[in-house]
PDB file of N, CA, C and O in Angstrom, chain B, residues numbered from 101:
ATOM      1  N   MET B 101      -4.510  -3.603   3.273  1.00  0.00           N
ATOM      2  CA  MET B 101      -4.827  -2.703   2.904  1.00  0.00           C
ATOM      3  C   MET B 101      -5.345  -2.782   1.268  1.00  0.00           C
ATOM      4  O   MET B 101      -6.345  -2.287   0.748  1.00  0.00           O
ATOM      5  N   VAL B 102      -4.325  -3.554   0.717  1.00  0.00           N
ATOM      6  CA  VAL B 102      -4.496  -4.037  -0.823  1.00  0.00           C
ATOM      7  C   VAL B 102      -6.033  -4.736  -1.186  1.00  0.00           C
ATOM      8  O   VAL B 102      -6.777  -4.544  -2.148  1.00  0.00           O
ATOM      9  N   ASN B 103      -6.152  -5.506  -0.152  1.00  0.00           N
ATOM     10  CA  ASN B 103      -7.652  -6.426  -0.308  1.00  0.00           C
ATOM     11  C   ASN B 103      -8.531  -5.382   0.228  1.00  0.00           C
ATOM     12  O   ASN B 103      -9.377  -4.964  -0.562  1.00  0.00           O
ATOM     13  N   SER B 104      -8.509  -4.835   1.496  1.00  0.00           N
ATOM     14  CA  SER B 104      -9.508  -3.458   0.969  1.00  0.00           C
ATOM     15  C   SER B 104      -9.971  -2.875  -0.032  1.00  0.00           C
ATOM     16  O   SER B 104     -11.150  -2.872  -0.386  1.00  0.00           O
ATOM     17  N   ILE B 105      -8.888  -2.241  -0.651  1.00  0.00           N
ATOM     18  CA  ILE B 105      -8.927  -1.308  -1.864  1.00  0.00           C
ATOM     19  C   ILE B 105      -9.640  -2.445  -2.609  1.00  0.00           C
ATOM     20  O   ILE B 105     -10.854  -2.243  -2.559  1.00  0.00           O
ATOM     21  N   ASN B 106      -9.361  -3.475  -3.228  1.00  0.00           N
ATOM     22  CA  ASN B 106      -9.813  -4.350  -4.254  1.00  0.00           C
ATOM     23  C   ASN B 106     -11.156  -4.593  -4.124  1.00  0.00           C
ATOM     24  O   ASN B 106     -11.977  -4.472  -5.033  1.00  0.00           O
ATOM     25  N   ALA B 107     -11.437  -5.012  -2.744  1.00  0.00           N
ATOM     26  CA  ALA B 107     -12.682  -5.075  -2.228  1.00  0.00           C
ATOM     27  C   ALA B 107     -13.266  -4.083  -2.643  1.00  0.00           C
ATOM     28  O   ALA B 107     -13.918  -4.213  -3.679  1.00  0.00           O
ATOM     29  N   LYS B 108     -13.225  -2.910  -2.039  1.00  0.00           N
ATOM     30  CA  LYS B 108     -14.235  -1.901  -2.654  1.00  0.00           C
ATOM     31  C   LYS B 108     -14.165  -1.129  -3.817  1.00  0.00           C
ATOM     32  O   LYS B 108     -15.134  -0.568  -4.327  1.00  0.00           O
ATOM     33  N   TYR B 109     -13.059  -1.101  -4.221  1.00  0.00           N
ATOM     34  CA  TYR B 109     -12.958  -0.356  -5.586  1.00  0.00           C
ATOM     35  C   TYR B 109     -12.556  -1.280  -6.608  1.00  0.00           C
ATOM     36  O   TYR B 109     -11.401  -1.205  -7.028  1.00  0.00           O
ATOM     37  N   VAL B 110     -13.556  -2.369  -7.190  1.00  0.00           N
ATOM     38  CA  VAL B 110     -13.220  -3.502  -7.904  1.00  0.00           C
ATOM     39  C   VAL B 110     -12.987  -2.374  -9.379  1.00  0.00           C
ATOM     40  O   VAL B 110     -13.804  -1.499  -9.668  1.00  0.00           O
ATOM     41  N   GLY B 111     -11.819  -2.624 -10.097  1.00  0.00           N
ATOM     42  CA  GLY B 111     -11.485  -1.818 -11.374  1.00  0.00           C
ATOM     43  C   GLY B 111     -11.601  -0.612 -11.241  1.00  0.00           C
ATOM     44  O   GLY B 111     -11.779  -0.033 -12.313  1.00  0.00           O
ATOM     45  N   ALA B 112     -11.584  -0.167 -10.623  1.00  0.00           N
ATOM     46  CA  ALA B 112     -11.878   1.642 -10.227  1.00  0.00           C
ATOM     47  C   ALA B 112      -9.775   1.970 -10.560  1.00  0.00           C
ATOM     48  O   ALA B 112      -8.788   1.246 -10.436  1.00  0.00           O
ATOM     49  N   ALA B 113      -9.945   3.142 -10.916  1.00  0.00           N
ATOM     50  CA  ALA B 113      -8.565   3.950 -10.892  1.00  0.00           C
ATOM     51  C   ALA B 113      -8.323   4.627  -9.978  1.00  0.00           C
ATOM     52  O   ALA B 113      -9.440   5.019  -9.641  1.00  0.00           O
ATOM     53  N   HIS B 114      -7.585   5.075  -9.284  1.00  0.00           N
ATOM     54  CA  HIS B 114      -7.030   5.627  -8.076  1.00  0.00           C
ATOM     55  C   HIS B 114      -7.875   7.152  -7.997  1.00  0.00           C
ATOM     56  O   HIS B 114      -7.979   7.671  -6.885  1.00  0.00           O
ATOM     57  N   GLN B 115      -8.361   7.721  -8.981  1.00  0.00           N
ATOM     58  CA  GLN B 115      -8.986   9.134  -9.262  1.00  0.00           C
ATOM     59  C   GLN B 115     -10.590   8.931  -9.072  1.00  0.00           C
ATOM     60  O   GLN B 115     -11.403   9.854  -9.116  1.00  0.00           O
ATOM     61  N   HIS B 116     -10.882   7.648  -8.867  1.00  0.00           N
ATOM     62  CA  HIS B 116     -12.369   7.466  -8.444  1.00  0.00           C
ATOM     63  C   HIS B 116     -12.775   7.112  -7.000  1.00  0.00           C
ATOM     64  O   HIS B 116     -13.943   7.071  -6.614  1.00  0.00           O
ATOM     65  N   TYR B 117     -11.397   6.794  -6.038  1.00  0.00           N
ATOM     66  CA  TYR B 117     -11.595   6.770  -4.701  1.00  0.00           C
ATOM     67  C   TYR B 117     -12.289   7.931  -4.025  1.00  0.00           C
ATOM     68  O   TYR B 117     -12.359   9.081  -4.460  1.00  0.00           O
ATOM     69  N   GLU B 118     -12.893   7.365  -2.671  1.00  0.00           N
ATOM     70  CA  GLU B 118     -13.674   8.470  -2.156  1.00  0.00           C
ATOM     71  C   GLU B 118     -12.638   9.305  -1.170  1.00  0.00           C
ATOM     72  O   GLU B 118     -12.178   8.735  -0.180  1.00  0.00           O
ATOM     73  N   LYS B 119     -12.334  10.498  -1.435  1.00  0.00           N
ATOM     74  CA  LYS B 119     -11.705  11.352  -0.461  1.00  0.00           C
ATOM     75  C   LYS B 119     -11.310  10.613   0.753  1.00  0.00           C
ATOM     76  O   LYS B 119     -10.130  10.284   0.876  1.00  0.00           O
ATOM     77  N   LYS B 120     -12.319  10.270   1.814  1.00  0.00           N
ATOM     78  CA  LYS B 120     -11.941   9.679   2.940  1.00  0.00           C
ATOM     79  C   LYS B 120     -11.316   8.469   2.706  1.00  0.00           C
ATOM     80  O   LYS B 120     -10.383   8.277   3.486  1.00  0.00           O
ATOM     81  N   ASP B 121     -11.490   7.654   1.965  1.00  0.00           N
ATOM     82  CA  ASP B 121     -10.758   6.388   2.100  1.00  0.00           C
ATOM     83  C   ASP B 121      -9.281   6.580   1.541  1.00  0.00           C
ATOM     84  O   ASP B 121      -8.409   5.863   2.033  1.00  0.00           O
ATOM     85  N   LEU B 122      -8.929   7.497   0.545  1.00  0.00           N
ATOM     86  CA  LEU B 122      -7.955   7.702   0.271  1.00  0.00           C
ATOM     87  C   LEU B 122      -6.953   8.450   1.417  1.00  0.00           C
ATOM     88  O   LEU B 122      -5.745   8.236   1.512  1.00  0.00           O
ATOM     89  N   LEU B 123      -7.634   9.253   2.149  1.00  0.00           N
ATOM     90  CA  LEU B 123      -7.164   9.777   3.468  1.00  0.00           C
ATOM     91  C   LEU B 123      -6.697   8.889   4.270  1.00  0.00           C
ATOM     92  O   LEU B 123      -5.563   8.926   4.748  1.00  0.00           O
ATOM     93  N   ALA B 124      -7.627   7.926   4.503  1.00  0.00           N
ATOM     94  CA  ALA B 124      -7.415   6.963   5.563  1.00  0.00           C
ATOM     95  C   ALA B 124      -6.526   5.730   4.967  1.00  0.00           C
ATOM     96  O   ALA B 124      -6.376   4.819   5.780  1.00  0.00           O
ATOM     97  N   TYR B 125      -5.971   5.555   3.818  1.00  0.00           N
ATOM     98  CA  TYR B 125      -5.056   4.777   3.102  1.00  0.00           C
ATOM     99  C   TYR B 125      -3.635   5.572   3.364  1.00  0.00           C
ATOM    100  O   TYR B 125      -2.636   4.907   3.640  1.00  0.00           O
ATOM    101  N   GLN B 126      -3.577   6.769   3.288  1.00  0.00           N
ATOM    102  CA  GLN B 126      -2.416   7.694   3.431  1.00  0.00           C
ATOM    103  C   GLN B 126      -1.868   7.469   5.173  1.00  0.00           C
ATOM    104  O   GLN B 126      -0.734   7.497   5.649  1.00  0.00           O
ATOM    105  N   ASP B 127      -2.769   7.319   5.604  1.00  0.00           N
ATOM    106  CA  ASP B 127      -2.675   7.683   7.025  1.00  0.00           C
ATOM    107  C   ASP B 127      -1.969   6.493   7.574  1.00  0.00           C
ATOM    108  O   ASP B 127      -1.012   6.444   8.347  1.00  0.00           O
ATOM    109  N   GLU B 128      -2.814   5.322   6.869  1.00  0.00           N
ATOM    110  CA  GLU B 128      -2.362   4.201   7.598  1.00  0.00           C
ATOM    111  C   GLU B 128      -0.819   4.039   7.007  1.00  0.00           C
ATOM    112  O   GLU B 128       0.064   3.583   7.733  1.00  0.00           O
ATOM    113  N   LEU B 129      -0.522   4.494   5.471  1.00  0.00           N
ATOM    114  CA  LEU B 129       0.853   4.465   4.952  1.00  0.00           C
ATOM    115  C   LEU B 129       2.021   5.135   6.015  1.00  0.00           C
ATOM    116  O   LEU B 129       3.204   4.821   6.145  1.00  0.00           O
ATOM    117  N   THR B 130       1.144   6.275   6.787  1.00  0.00           N
ATOM    118  CA  THR B 130       1.854   7.321   7.169  1.00  0.00           C
ATOM    119  C   THR B 130       2.769   6.309   8.648  1.00  0.00           C
ATOM    120  O   THR B 130       3.917   6.481   9.060  1.00  0.00           O
ATOM    121  N   LYS B 131       1.823   5.398   9.081  1.00  0.00           N
ATOM    122  CA  LYS B 131       2.003   5.096  10.394  1.00  0.00           C
ATOM    123  C   LYS B 131       2.624   3.755  10.113  1.00  0.00           C
ATOM    124  O   LYS B 131       2.848   3.192  11.185  1.00  0.00           O
ATOM    125  N   ALA B 132       2.965   3.077   9.143  1.00  0.00           N
ATOM    126  CA  ALA B 132       3.448   1.934   8.711  1.00  0.00           C
ATOM    127  C   ALA B 132       4.749   2.703   8.633  1.00  0.00           C
ATOM    128  O   ALA B 132       5.589   2.209   9.386  1.00  0.00           O
ATOM    129  N   SER B 133       5.071   3.488   8.131  1.00  0.00           N
ATOM    130  CA  SER B 133       6.533   4.150   7.754  1.00  0.00           C
ATOM    131  C   SER B 133       6.908   4.695   9.127  1.00  0.00           C
ATOM    132  O   SER B 133       8.120   4.831   9.294  1.00  0.00           O
ATOM    133  N   GLU B 134       6.116   5.036  10.145  1.00  0.00           N
ATOM    134  CA  GLU B 134       6.932   5.170  11.319  1.00  0.00           C
ATOM    135  C   GLU B 134       7.172   4.122  11.973  1.00  0.00           C
ATOM    136  O   GLU B 134       7.853   4.289  12.985  1.00  0.00           O
ATOM    137  N   TYR B 135       6.806   2.984  11.714  1.00  0.00           N
ATOM    138  CA  TYR B 135       6.489   1.559  12.685  1.00  0.00           C
ATOM    139  C   TYR B 135       7.962   1.261  11.984  1.00  0.00           C
ATOM    140  O   TYR B 135       8.941   0.893  12.632  1.00  0.00           O
ATOM    141  N   ALA B 136       7.956   1.438  10.832  1.00  0.00           N
ATOM    142  CA  ALA B 136       9.001   0.282  10.004  1.00  0.00           C
ATOM    143  C   ALA B 136      10.701   1.072  10.314  1.00  0.00           C
ATOM    144  O   ALA B 136      11.796   0.532  10.473  1.00  0.00           O
ATOM    145  N   GLY B 137      10.305   2.529  10.304  1.00  0.00           N
ATOM    146  CA  GLY B 137      11.762   2.803  10.827  1.00  0.00           C
ATOM    147  C   GLY B 137      12.194   2.674  12.311  1.00  0.00           C
ATOM    148  O   GLY B 137      13.379   2.901  12.554  1.00  0.00           O
ATOM    149  N   ARG B 138      11.478   2.381  13.193  1.00  0.00           N
ATOM    150  CA  ARG B 138      11.931   1.723  14.100  1.00  0.00           C
ATOM    151  C   ARG B 138      12.321   0.478  13.930  1.00  0.00           C
ATOM    152  O   ARG B 138      12.547   0.091  15.076  1.00  0.00           O
ATOM    153  N   LEU B 139      12.536  -0.378  13.210  1.00  0.00           N
ATOM    154  CA  LEU B 139      13.165  -1.576  12.522  1.00  0.00           C
ATOM    155  C   LEU B 139      14.508  -1.388  12.220  1.00  0.00           C
ATOM    156  O   LEU B 139      14.873  -0.295  11.788  1.00  0.00           O
ATOM    157  N   SER B 140      15.286  -2.287  12.385  1.00  0.00           N
ATOM    158  CA  SER B 140      16.774  -2.541  12.031  1.00  0.00           C
ATOM    159  C   SER B 140      17.225  -3.122  10.634  1.00  0.00           C
ATOM    160  O   SER B 140      16.321  -3.300   9.817  1.00  0.00           O
ATOM    161  N   GLY B 141      18.158  -3.351  10.364  1.00  0.00           N
ATOM    162  CA  GLY B 141      18.450  -4.295   9.250  1.00  0.00           C
ATOM    163  C   GLY B 141      17.720  -4.441   7.914  1.00  0.00           C
ATOM    164  O   GLY B 141      17.138  -3.526   7.332  1.00  0.00           O
ATOM    165  N   ASP B 142      17.835  -5.817   7.468  1.00  0.00           N
ATOM    166  CA  ASP B 142      16.934  -6.205   6.785  1.00  0.00           C
ATOM    167  C   ASP B 142      15.418  -5.989   6.943  1.00  0.00           C
ATOM    168  O   ASP B 142      14.748  -5.469   6.050  1.00  0.00           O
ATOM    169  N   LYS B 143      15.032  -6.301   7.820  1.00  0.00           N
ATOM    170  CA  LYS B 143      13.558  -6.300   8.126  1.00  0.00           C
ATOM    171  C   LYS B 143      13.196  -4.323   8.087  1.00  0.00           C
ATOM    172  O   LYS B 143      12.120  -3.959   7.614  1.00  0.00           O
ATOM    173  N   ARG B 144      13.924  -3.559   8.472  1.00  0.00           N
ATOM    174  CA  ARG B 144      13.480  -2.364   7.916  1.00  0.00           C
ATOM    175  C   ARG B 144      13.438  -1.822   6.372  1.00  0.00           C
ATOM    176  O   ARG B 144      12.717  -0.925   5.935  1.00  0.00           O
ATOM    177  N   LEU B 145      14.559  -2.730   5.547  1.00  0.00           N
ATOM    178  CA  LEU B 145      14.498  -2.362   4.314  1.00  0.00           C
ATOM    179  C   LEU B 145      13.430  -3.021   3.248  1.00  0.00           C
ATOM    180  O   LEU B 145      13.234  -2.661   2.088  1.00  0.00           O
ATOM    181  N   VAL B 146      12.785  -4.109   3.985  1.00  0.00           N
ATOM    182  CA  VAL B 146      11.880  -4.865   3.780  1.00  0.00           C
ATOM    183  C   VAL B 146      10.760  -4.114   3.614  1.00  0.00           C
ATOM    184  O   VAL B 146      10.094  -4.068   2.580  1.00  0.00           O
ATOM    185  N   ALA B 147      10.500  -3.401   4.834  1.00  0.00           N
ATOM    186  CA  ALA B 147       9.433  -2.729   5.158  1.00  0.00           C
ATOM    187  C   ALA B 147       8.884  -1.809   4.744  1.00  0.00           C
ATOM    188  O   ALA B 147       7.671  -1.624   4.643  1.00  0.00           O
ATOM    189  N   LEU B 148      10.320  -0.697   4.280  1.00  0.00           N
ATOM    190  CA  LEU B 148       9.787   0.498   3.868  1.00  0.00           C
ATOM    191  C   LEU B 148       9.903  -0.008   2.136  1.00  0.00           C
ATOM    192  O   LEU B 148       9.144   0.646   1.420  1.00  0.00           O
ATOM    193  N   LYS B 149      10.521  -0.789   1.593  1.00  0.00           N
ATOM    194  CA  LYS B 149       9.958  -1.460   0.222  1.00  0.00           C
ATOM    195  C   LYS B 149       8.663  -2.015   0.070  1.00  0.00           C
ATOM    196  O   LYS B 149       8.071  -1.764  -0.980  1.00  0.00           O
ATOM    197  N   SER B 150       8.171  -2.653   0.841  1.00  0.00           N
ATOM    198  CA  SER B 150       6.972  -2.808   0.690  1.00  0.00           C
ATOM    199  C   SER B 150       5.831  -1.576   0.986  1.00  0.00           C
ATOM    200  O   SER B 150       4.855  -1.457   0.246  1.00  0.00           O
ATOM    201  N   ILE B 151       6.002  -0.902   1.852  1.00  0.00           N
ATOM    202  CA  ILE B 151       5.161   0.273   1.982  1.00  0.00           C
ATOM    203  C   ILE B 151       5.359   1.110   0.814  1.00  0.00           C
ATOM    204  O   ILE B 151       4.346   1.318   0.146  1.00  0.00           O
ATOM    205  N   GLY B 152       6.468   1.644   0.416  1.00  0.00           N
ATOM    206  CA  GLY B 152       6.530   2.173  -1.002  1.00  0.00           C
ATOM    207  C   GLY B 152       5.591   1.325  -2.145  1.00  0.00           C
ATOM    208  O   GLY B 152       4.698   1.965  -2.701  1.00  0.00           O
ATOM    209  N   GLN B 153       5.763   0.040  -2.464  1.00  0.00           N
ATOM    210  CA  GLN B 153       5.169  -0.566  -3.279  1.00  0.00           C
ATOM    211  C   GLN B 153       3.489  -0.548  -3.007  1.00  0.00           C
ATOM    212  O   GLN B 153       2.789  -0.861  -3.970  1.00  0.00           O
ATOM    213  N   VAL B 154       2.927  -0.248  -1.928  1.00  0.00           N
ATOM    214  CA  VAL B 154       1.508  -0.224  -1.498  1.00  0.00           C
ATOM    215  C   VAL B 154       1.414   1.398  -1.931  1.00  0.00           C
ATOM    216  O   VAL B 154       0.410   1.648  -2.598  1.00  0.00           O
ATOM    217  N   ARG B 155       2.117   2.308  -1.716  1.00  0.00           N
ATOM    218  CA  ARG B 155       2.005   3.309  -2.399  1.00  0.00           C
ATOM    219  C   ARG B 155       1.582   3.541  -4.049  1.00  0.00           C
ATOM    220  O   ARG B 155       0.541   3.860  -4.622  1.00  0.00           O
ATOM    221  N   ASN B 156       2.866   3.230  -4.452  1.00  0.00           N
ATOM    222  CA  ASN B 156       2.653   2.722  -5.903  1.00  0.00           C
ATOM    223  C   ASN B 156       1.282   2.168  -6.512  1.00  0.00           C
ATOM    224  O   ASN B 156       0.659   2.515  -7.516  1.00  0.00           O
ATOM    225  N   TYR B 157       0.988   1.012  -5.385  1.00  0.00           N
ATOM    226  CA  TYR B 157      -0.739   0.488  -5.700  1.00  0.00           C
ATOM    227  C   TYR B 157      -1.393   0.851  -5.991  1.00  0.00           C
ATOM    228  O   TYR B 157      -2.140   0.538  -6.918  1.00  0.00           O
ATOM    229  N   ILE B 158      -1.392   2.073  -4.991  1.00  0.00           N
ATOM    230  CA  ILE B 158      -2.760   3.202  -4.305  1.00  0.00           C
ATOM    231  C   ILE B 158      -2.807   3.916  -5.736  1.00  0.00           C
ATOM    232  O   ILE B 158      -3.802   4.132  -6.428  1.00  0.00           O
ATOM    233  N   LYS B 159      -1.403   4.241  -6.011  1.00  0.00           N
ATOM    234  CA  LYS B 159      -1.435   5.435  -7.306  1.00  0.00           C
ATOM    235  C   LYS B 159      -1.688   5.151  -8.472  1.00  0.00           C
ATOM    236  O   LYS B 159      -2.403   5.880  -9.160  1.00  0.00           O
ATOM    237  N   ASN B 160      -1.110   3.949  -8.955  1.00  0.00           N
ATOM    238  CA  ASN B 160      -1.344   3.155 -10.024  1.00  0.00           C
ATOM    239  C   ASN B 160      -2.469   2.424 -10.277  1.00  0.00           C
ATOM    240  O   ASN B 160      -3.099   2.750 -11.283  1.00  0.00           O
ATOM    241  N   ARG B 161      -2.950   1.364  -9.506  1.00  0.00           N
ATOM    242  CA  ARG B 161      -3.939   0.210  -9.618  1.00  0.00           C
ATOM    243  C   ARG B 161      -4.044  -0.520 -10.515  1.00  0.00           C
ATOM    244  O   ARG B 161      -5.063  -0.756 -11.163  1.00  0.00           O
ATOM    245  N   ASN B 162      -2.690  -1.079 -10.681  1.00  0.00           N
ATOM    246  CA  ASN B 162      -2.836  -2.188 -11.771  1.00  0.00           C
ATOM    247  C   ASN B 162      -1.648  -3.365 -10.979  1.00  0.00           C
ATOM    248  O   ASN B 162      -0.701  -3.128 -10.229  1.00  0.00           O
ATOM    249  N   SER B 163      -2.164  -4.630 -11.503  1.00  0.00           N
ATOM    250  CA  SER B 163      -1.782  -5.750 -11.100  1.00  0.00           C
ATOM    251  C   SER B 163      -0.305  -5.884 -10.807  1.00  0.00           C
ATOM    252  O   SER B 163       0.146  -6.439  -9.806  1.00  0.00           O
ATOM    253  N   ASN B 164       0.539  -5.224 -11.943  1.00  0.00           N
ATOM    254  CA  ASN B 164       2.207  -5.213 -11.814  1.00  0.00           C
ATOM    255  C   ASN B 164       2.668  -4.841 -10.563  1.00  0.00           C
ATOM    256  O   ASN B 164       3.675  -5.241  -9.978  1.00  0.00           O
ATOM    257  N   SER B 165       1.678  -3.885 -10.143  1.00  0.00           N
ATOM    258  CA  SER B 165       2.052  -3.041  -8.717  1.00  0.00           C
ATOM    259  C   SER B 165       1.809  -3.193  -7.634  1.00  0.00           C
ATOM    260  O   SER B 165       1.981  -2.365  -6.740  1.00  0.00           O
ATOM    261  N   ILE B 166       1.131  -4.858  -7.470  1.00  0.00           N
ATOM    262  CA  ILE B 166       1.365  -5.377  -6.431  1.00  0.00           C
ATOM    263  C   ILE B 166       2.227  -5.950  -5.352  1.00  0.00           C
ATOM    264  O   ILE B 166       2.738  -7.069  -5.375  1.00  0.00           O
ATOM    265  N   PRO B 167       2.326  -5.091  -4.444  1.00  0.00           N
ATOM    266  CA  PRO B 167       3.438  -5.287  -3.246  1.00  0.00           C
ATOM    267  C   PRO B 167       4.150  -6.655  -3.944  1.00  0.00           C
ATOM    268  O   PRO B 167       3.484  -7.367  -4.696  1.00  0.00           O
ATOM    269  N   THR B 168       5.707  -6.991  -3.597  1.00  0.00           N
ATOM    270  CA  THR B 168       6.108  -8.462  -3.932  1.00  0.00           C
ATOM    271  C   THR B 168       5.889  -9.431  -2.544  1.00  0.00           C
ATOM    272  O   THR B 168       6.009 -10.652  -2.645  1.00  0.00           O
ATOM    273  N   LEU B 169       5.566  -8.804  -1.274  1.00  0.00           N
ATOM    274  CA  LEU B 169       4.951  -9.511  -0.344  1.00  0.00           C
ATOM    275  C   LEU B 169       4.098 -10.225  -0.197  1.00  0.00           C
ATOM    276  O   LEU B 169       4.191 -11.194   0.556  1.00  0.00           O
ATOM    277  N   LEU B 170       2.989  -9.925  -0.908  1.00  0.00           N
ATOM    278  CA  LEU B 170       1.514 -10.385  -1.402  1.00  0.00           C
ATOM    279  C   LEU B 170       1.870 -10.988  -2.820  1.00  0.00           C
ATOM    280  O   LEU B 170       0.730 -11.327  -3.137  1.00  0.00           O
ATOM    281  N   TRP B 171       2.614 -11.336  -3.833  1.00  0.00           N
ATOM    282  CA  TRP B 171       2.746 -12.518  -4.648  1.00  0.00           C
ATOM    283  C   TRP B 171       2.197 -13.674  -4.384  1.00  0.00           C
ATOM    284  O   TRP B 171       2.630 -14.086  -3.308  1.00  0.00           O
ATOM    285  N   PRO B 172       1.216 -14.606  -5.006  1.00  0.00           N
ATOM    286  CA  PRO B 172       1.189 -15.797  -4.360  1.00  0.00           C
ATOM    287  C   PRO B 172       2.339 -16.918  -4.704  1.00  0.00           C
ATOM    288  O   PRO B 172       2.791 -16.854  -5.847  1.00  0.00           O
ATOM    289  N   VAL B 173       2.907 -18.030  -3.760  1.00  0.00           N
ATOM    290  CA  VAL B 173       3.890 -18.482  -3.917  1.00  0.00           C
ATOM    291  C   VAL B 173       3.913 -19.869  -4.730  1.00  0.00           C
ATOM    292  O   VAL B 173       4.982 -20.439  -4.948  1.00  0.00           O
TER     293      VAL B 173
END
């Protein structure tokens, strides 16, 4: 999701998202949250934290809020 946002909205702030795209991103995050809720233990915690980080990235769109699972190693 982060890659598709960056490819389509290079340097744009969240308020510049097309409404259909923003709704699609929110729908994907809702589905991801439902799937994450079915996980257990550490997997669930990591998944829910990552989803929250993606939500924050969509809202703020700055490089400091890129989800930690996507940081280069």
